[in-house]
C-alpha positions in Angstrom: 12.0 -13.4 -19.0 11.6 -12.3 -15.3 9.2 -9.6 -14.3 12.1 -7.3 -13.3 13.8 -7.7 -16.7 10.5 -7.4 -18.5 9.8 -4.1 -16.8 13.2 -2.7 -17.6 12.9 -3.8 -21.3 9.4 -2.4 -21.6 10.8 0.9 -20.5 12.5 1.3 -23.8 9.7 3.2 -25.3 9.4 6.4 -27.4 10.1 9.6 -25.3 6.5 10.7 -25.5 4.0 9.2 -23.2 3.2 9.0 -19.5 5.9 9.8 -17.0 7.7 6.7 -15.8 6.1 5.1 -12.8 2.9 7.2 -12.9 -0.4 5.3 -12.8 -0.9 5.7 -16.6 2.6 4.3 -17.2 2.0 1.2 -15.1 -1.3 0.6 -16.8 0.4 0.8 -20.2 2.8 -1.9 -19.1 -0.1 -4.2 -18.3 -1.9 -3.7 -21.5 1.3 -4.0 -23.7 3.4 -6.6 -22.0 2.6 -10.2 -22.8 3.5 -11.5 -19.4 0.4 -9.8 -18.1 -2.0 -11.2 -20.6 -4.8 -13.4 -19.3 -5.3 -16.5 -21.5 -8.6 -18.2 -21.9 -7.2 -21.6 -20.9 -7.5 -20.6 -17.3 -11.3 -20.1 -17.8 -11.9 -23.7 -18.7 -11.5 -25.2 -15.2 -14.4 -26.3 -13.1 -15.7 -24.3 -10.1 -14.7 -27.2 -7.8 -11.1 -27.1 -9.2 -10.8 -23.3 -8.7 -12.2 -23.6 -5.2 -9.7 -26.3 -4.4 -6.8 -24.1 -5.6 -8.1 -21.2 -3.6 -8.3 -23.3 -0.4 -4.7 -24.3 -0.7 -3.7 -20.7 -1.6 -5.3 -19.6 1.6 -3.3 -22.2 3.5 -0.1 -20.9 1.9 -1.1 -17.4 3.0 -1.5 -18.7 6.6 1.6 -20.9 6.9 4.2 -20.1 4.2 7.6 -19.3 5.7 6.6 -20.7 9.1 7.0 -24.0 10.9 3.3 -24.3 11.7 3.0 -27.2 9.2 5.8 -29.5 8.2 6.5 -29.2 4.5 5.0 -25.7 4.1 6.6 -23.6 1.4 9.6 -21.4 2.2 10.5 -22.3 5.8 12.5 -19.5 7.4 12.1 -17.1 4.5 10.6 -13.6 4.9 7.3 -13.4 3.0 5.5 -10.2 2.2 3.7 -8.4 5.0 0.0 -9.0 5.7 -2.9 -7.1 7.2 -6.0 -8.7 8.5 -8.5 -5.8 8.8 -10.0 -4.2 5.7 -8.8 -0.6 5.4 -11.5 2.1 5.5 -10.4 3.3 2.0 -10.7 -0.1 0.3 -13.2 -0.5 -2.5 -14.0 -3.9 -4.2 -12.3 -4.5 -7.6 -13.7 -6.2 -10.6 -13.4 -9.9 -9.8 -12.2 -9.5 -6.2 -13.7 -8.5 -2.8 -11.3 -7.7 0.0 -10.5 -11.2 1.0 -9.8 -12.3 -2.6 -7.7 -9.2 -3.2 -5.8 -9.6 0.0 -4.8 -13.2 -1.0 -4.1 -12.3 -4.6 -1.9 -9.3 -3.9 0.1 -11.3 -1.3 0.7 -14.0 -3.9 1.7 -11.4 -6.5 4.2 -9.9 -4.1 5.5 -13.4 -3.2 6.0 -14.3 -6.8 7.7 -11.0 -7.5 10.2 -11.7 -4.7 10.8 -15.2 -6.1 9.5 -17.0 -3.0 8.0 -20.5 -3.2 4.2 -21.2 -3.0 2.3 -24.4 -3.7 1.4 -25.4 -7.2 -2.2 -24.9 -6.4 -1.7 -21.4 -5.1 0.2 -20.6 -8.3 -2.7 -21.8 -10.4 -5.3 -19.8 -8.4 -3.1 -16.7 -8.9 -2.9 -17.3 -12.6 -6.6 -18.0 -12.9 -7.5 -14.8 -11.0 -4.9 -12.5 -12.7 -7.1 -10.9 -15.3 -6.2 -7.7 -17.0 -9.1 -6.0 -15.2 -7.9 -7.0 -11.8 -4.3 -6.0 -12.5 -5.4 -2.6 -13.8 -7.8 -2.2 -10.8 -4.9 -3.0 -8.4 -2.8 -0.2 -9.8 -5.8 2.2 -9.6 -6.4 1.1 -6.0 -2.9 2.2 -5.1 -3.7 5.6 -6.5 -4.8 6.6 -3.0 -1.1 6.4 -2.0 0.1 8.6 -4.8 0.7 12.4 -4.7 -0.6 12.7 -8.3 -4.1 11.7 -7.1 -4.1 13.8 -3.9 -7.6 15.4 -3.8 -8.3 19.1 -3.5 -9.4 20.0 0.1 -13.1 20.5 0.4 -14.4 23.8 1.9 -14.5 22.5 5.4 -11.0 21.0 5.3 -9.6 24.2 3.8 -11.3 26.4 6.4 -9.9 24.2 9.2 -6.4 24.4 7.6 -6.6 28.2 7.4 -7.0 28.3 11.2 -3.7 26.6 12.0 -1.0 28.7 13.5 2.0 29.4 11.2 4.4 28.1 13.8 2.9 24.6 13.6 5.3 21.9 12.5 5.1 20.6 8.9 4.1 17.1 7.9 7.3 16.5 6.0 9.2 16.6 9.3 7.7 13.2 10.3 10.2 10.4 9.7 8.6 6.9 9.3 10.1 3.6 10.5 10.2 1.4 7.5 10.6 -2.4 7.4 14.0 -4.0 7.2 14.9 -5.7 3.9 16.6 -5.0 0.6 13.5 -4.0 -1.3 12.4 -1.4 1.3 15.4 0.8 0.5 13.3 2.0 -2.4 10.6 3.3 0.0 10.5 6.9 1.1 10.8 7.6 4.8 9.0 11.0 4.7 5.9 12.4 3.1 6.8 15.4 0.8 4.0 17.6 2.2 4.7 21.1 3.4 1.3 21.4 5.0 1.0 22.0 8.8 0.1 19.2 11.2 -3.6 18.6 11.3 -5.7 19.7 14.3 -8.6 18.4 16.4 -12.0 20.0 16.1 -11.1 22.4 18.9 -7.9 23.4 17.1 -5.4 21.5 19.2 -2.5 20.2 17.0 -2.5 16.4 16.7 0.6 15.1 18.3 3.6 14.2 16.1 3.9 10.8 17.8 0.3 9.8 16.7 0.7 11.2 13.2 3.7 8.9 12.8 1.6 5.9 14.1 -1.2 6.8 11.7 1.0 7.2 8.7 2.8 3.9 9.5 -0.6 2.2 9.6 -1.4 3.5 6.1 2.1 2.4 5.0 1.5 -1.1 6.3 -1.8 -1.2 4.2 0.1 0.0 1.1 2.8 -2.6 1.4 0.3 -5.5 2.1 -2.1 -4.6 -0.7 0.3 -4.1 -3.6 3.1 -1.9 -2.4 5.7 -4.7 -2.1 5.1 -5.8 -5.7 5.3 -2.2 -6.9 8.7 -1.7 -5.1 10.0 -4.8 -6.8 8.9 -3.4 -10.2 10.4 0.0 -9.4 13.8 -1.4 -8.5 15.3 -1.7 -12.0 13.9 1.7 -12.9 15.6 3.3 -9.9 18.9 1.5 -10.7 18.6 2.7 -14.3 18.7 6.3 -13.0 15.0 7.3 -13.5 13.7 10.1 -11.3 10.5 8.5 -10.0 7.8 9.9 -7.9 7.7 8.6 -4.3 5.9 5.3 -4.1 4.2 6.2 -0.8 2.1 9.3 -0.1 -0.8 10.0 2.2 -2.8 13.2 2.4 -3.6 13.8 6.1 -5.8 16.9 5.5 -7.8 15.2 2.8 -8.6 12.4 5.2 -9.1 14.7 8.2 -12.3 13.1 9.4 -10.9 9.6 9.6 -7.7 11.0 11.2 -9.6 12.8 13.9 -11.8 9.8 14.7 -8.7 7.5 14.9 -6.9 10.0 17.1 -9.9 10.2 19.5 -10.0 6.4 19.7 -6.2 6.3 20.3 -6.4 8.9 23.0 -9.3 7.0 24.7 -7.1 3.9 24.9 -4.3 6.0 26.3 -6.6 7.8 28.7 -5.7 11.1 27.2 -8.0 14.0 26.2 -7.3 14.8 22.6 -8.8 18.3 23.1 -6.5 19.1 26.0 -4.1 22.1 25.8 -0.4 21.5 25.3 0.4 22.0 29.0 -2.4 19.6 30.0 -1.3 17.0 27.5 2.3 17.0 28.6 1.2 16.6 32.2 -1.1 13.6 31.5 0.3 11.6 28.6 3.3 12.0 26.3 1.8 11.3 22.9 
């Protein structure tokens, strides 16, 4: 039974329980569906054997779908996206630091899409795929879910209350999403009626940069579990379920990082982030 079919079948549950596609719902699928169960046979292999599998899995990560090495898996096929820099929000999971999780989540997305990997990469993926790691991966993606959007702290709320009521709303930002069948299940806007965030001096952060910033977070989401989630959501959407958006990011709750990133961006563009609207239009269109 494929993962897509398994998810659709597992949805035939009693009416009472977590809302479909919420975090609690996904965790229930892991705990109840036998395709997710970790069997002890994978714990019987030597440290050397596991290290060998991982080395070849890392090679797949580097070359799969390319012509860098003759005979590499999936020549010419579009493999899941990758990121190389650890996101500021990432926290190690049980059994995986960032590098291990980066590789594991890419393999999971690759297998969900039905793309080929080496036998050794498949073995490392199975060996690593404990229930703890799978559950931790779902919780990690909670940062991209509206259901876990944190309350603003006193400083963030006070800053928000200073914003002029004519300031544009975050939901007006339209994201450029990747091309491909699975990405049609991805939302292009953030359903957030809050105003655009501001700099410390109260200047509204430019829409162009907010789009860049959100697309950076979107790339992190897709590379670290989002693609696999979109694949799992597909049969639920096709079955007519009203699901929460897969991607969400709270700009105000991450105000400090946003402001720091904006300052760095403006420095690269030789633009003063604290400039007035008239000054900014005259110096740099961001």
